[in-house]
N, C-alpha and C positions, 0 to 999 in steps of 0.2 A: 504494499500500499503505499506507494512513493508519490507524494505531491509535491510539485516544487512551489511551495509555499508555506511560509511559517506564519503561525498566528501571532498577531501583535496585540498587546493589550490597546485597546482603542474604545472610543465611545460606543460604539456597537459591536455586534458579533460578526463582522466582516473580517475576512482573510485579507491581508496585505501581501501583494507580491513579494518573494523573497526566496533566496537559495537556502536549502537546508545545510548545516554545517557538515553532517555526515557525508553528504552528496559532494560537497567540496573537496573533503578529504579523499574519498574514494576515486574522484576524478584525478586529483593530485597523483595518484598511483600510476597513472599512464605517462607521466613526464618522464621517470626513470625508464619506462618501456620505450618511449621515444629515443632515448640516447643508446638503447641496444640496437636500433635500427640505424641510428645516424653515425655512431662511431665506428672507425675502421676495426678490424679484428684484432689487429696487434694492440691497439689501445684498449679495447675492450676486455681482452683477456684478463688482466690483472682485476679489473673493475667489476666482473660479471657477478661475482657472489655478492657484494655489497649493494649493487644495483638491484638484483633480484630480491635481496633481504629487505630493501627499503619499499619495493613495491608489495611484498607481503605485509610487511608492518603497516604501511598505509591502507591497504585493504581491510585488515584486520581492526585497524582502529577505526575506520569508517563504519564497519559492520557493528562493532560494539556501541558506537556512538548511536547508530540507529537502534539497536535493540534497548539502549537506554532511554532514548527519546520515546520510543513506542511505549515502554514501561511506564514512564512518567505521564504519558498521554492517557493511557487506559486508567492508571490511578485517578488522575483529575477527573476523568469520565465517570468512573465509579463512585467518586467522592461526590460529584454534582448530583448524579441520580439518587444517590442516597440521602442527600441533603433534601432533594426534591420531594423524595417520598415522605421523609420525616415532616417536611412542611405540609405536605397534604395531609398526613395524618393528624397533625396538629389541629388542622381547619376541619377534619371530620368530627373530632371529639367534642369541639365547642358547639 
């Protein structure tokens, strides 16, 4: 469930356009990948392990950021629905 929008606290419940941080980090993983294509083989050979390692680290960091963002979003949604239920239960008792 990837939307290239981030919710920003504003007056209404509108989503303002923005780029999610986890997506930026995952896209940055392609920068070292481009180096693999661009650099000549002689230059690339000693740098291959660090380049691949940085690509893997960036993708894993981006996925961890995605998981954390979704977890926080679900917790906030659950909290809002619970608060709404409690508010409607309080109204029914009166």
